[in-house]
N, C-alpha and C positions, 0 to 999 in steps of 0.2 A: 162559378167561373165567369169572368167579365168578358163578353164578346161583343164586337161591333160588326154587324153584317155590312158588307160592301155591295156584293151582288151574289148571284146564285152559286158562283164558284169561288168566291173570295170573301174572307173575313179577317178581322184583326182580333187577336186573343191576348189577354193579359198573360204575359210570360210568368211561369212559376218555376220554382227551383227544379222540379222534375223535368223541365224542358232543357236543362243545361247541356246535356250530352248532345241533344238534337241541334241546339244552336251552335255548340262548339263544332260539330261536324259541318254545318253550313259554312261557318267561318273558315274552317280548315280546307274545305273543297274549293273555296273562292279566295283563299288567302292572297295570292298574287294580284288578283283583280281588285279586291277590297282595300288592300294596304296602299294602293296607289293614291287613295283619297282619304283614308281614315287612319289617323296616326296611332290609335290604340290597337289596331289589328296586329301589328308587328310584335306587340308586347303581350298579347293574349295567346298563351301557349298551352293551356290546360283546361279541361272541362271544369275543374274546381274554380278557376278564375272566373269563368262564365257564370258559375253558380253564385259566386260572390256578387257579381254585377247584378244578377237577377234579384238577389236578396235585397240589395240597395234599392233597386227599382220598385220592389214590392213595398219597402218601407216608405219610399217616396209616394207611391200610390195611396197607401193607408193614411198618410199625413196630408192628403189632398194637395200634393206638391209636384205633380207630374204623372206621366203615364208612359210606359214602354210596352208595346205589344208586338207579338209575332204576327207576321203576315202569312196567312195560309191560303194557298191557291190549290184547289182540288185536294184539300186536306194536308198538303205538304207544306212545311215551313220553308218559305222562300225569301224571307226578309224580316226586317224590324222597322217599326216606325214609332216615334215617341215625341212627347212634348217634354222638354227639359224643365228645369225648375220654373215654377210659376211665381212671377213677381206680382203678388196680390196688391201691393201698394199702387202699382201702375197698370194692373190688369193686363199683363202681357206674358208671353212665353215664346219659346223657340221650338220649331219642329226639326227633328233630325231623322234620317232614314238611311237604310241600306237595302239593296236588293241583289240577290245572287245573279250571276251573269246570265245563266240560261233562262231566267224569268224576265229579262229585260225586253222591251219592245212590244209588250202586250197591254200597256196602259195600266198595269197593276199599281204602280206608285202614284200616278195621277189620281186614280180612283180612291186609293187609300188616303192620300193627303186631303182630298175633298171631304171625305167622311170625317177625318180628324178636324178639319176646319169647322164643320157643323158641330161636332162635339165641343170644341174649344169655345166657339162663340155662343152656341145655344144652350148647351148643358152647363158649361163652366161660367158663362157670362163674361168672358174676357173681352178686351177691346182690341188687342193688337197681337199679331203673330209674326214672327221673323223666321226666315230661313237663310242660312249662309251656305254657299257652295264654292268649291274650288273654281277659280277663274277659268280653268281650261277643262273642267269636268262638264262637258256639254250635256250629257244625259241628265245629270243632277240639276243643272241650271234650267233645263227644259221643263221641269216640274213646276216651279213657281211661275215661270214665264207662261206656260200653258194655262195655268190657273189665274193668270192676270194679276199676279202680285206686282207691286211697284218696285222697281230697281232703285235702291237708295244710294248706292255707291260701292266703292271697293275698299276693303281693308288691305292695304299694301303689306305684303309679307305677313299676313294675319295668322298664319298657322305654320307650324314646323312639321314637315313630313319627311321621314327617311333622311334626316340630317340636311335637309334643304328647306327653305321657306317658299311658300306659295301664297298668292293673294286670294282673298275671298270676296265673292260678290254677295252683297247684302240685299235681301228682298224683304218687303213687309206687306201685310194685308191687314186692313182695319175692318172691324165688324160691319160698319155701314157699307163699305165697299163690297164685302162678301154678300150682304143682303141684296144689294142692287144687282150683282151678278146672278144671284139665284133667281131673282124675279124675271130675268130675261132668258132663262133656260127653259 
């Protein structure tokens, strides 16, 4: 089993198909909260669908083309973080994340994103990481801002959510920038 330690109470674990029910329950308990910003939540209505997602994520991981891990805080699944498709030609990827409502405000996602950046830049040898957040999703935007990503701009009406469009703020971090930030910590 692939695990990334974050701190003594927190780790990221490769999700496997036997985690489907647990992840589905996390989505179900937080459905109203999550679907405000994640378009796929409204269409994810069964544990079998979650199992299919996880199977695709495992194939992606085995092909060295991304990673989606469950975030465990005090052994409980509280969220997911992943790097989407890896563009090996340009040595870049995107990070996406979700965290259940009751786990917010504890620094969990900032810590997990930091560990993911180390993995992406030092283990995978990539050059660029992007994060896109809903323009009005202040908690999500706080993650790349706290980690000192560069704000590159806004994709106007960049995503459709619940039959309406919303804009996305685009952030990026380069390997050299992350190295410099790590030197000063």
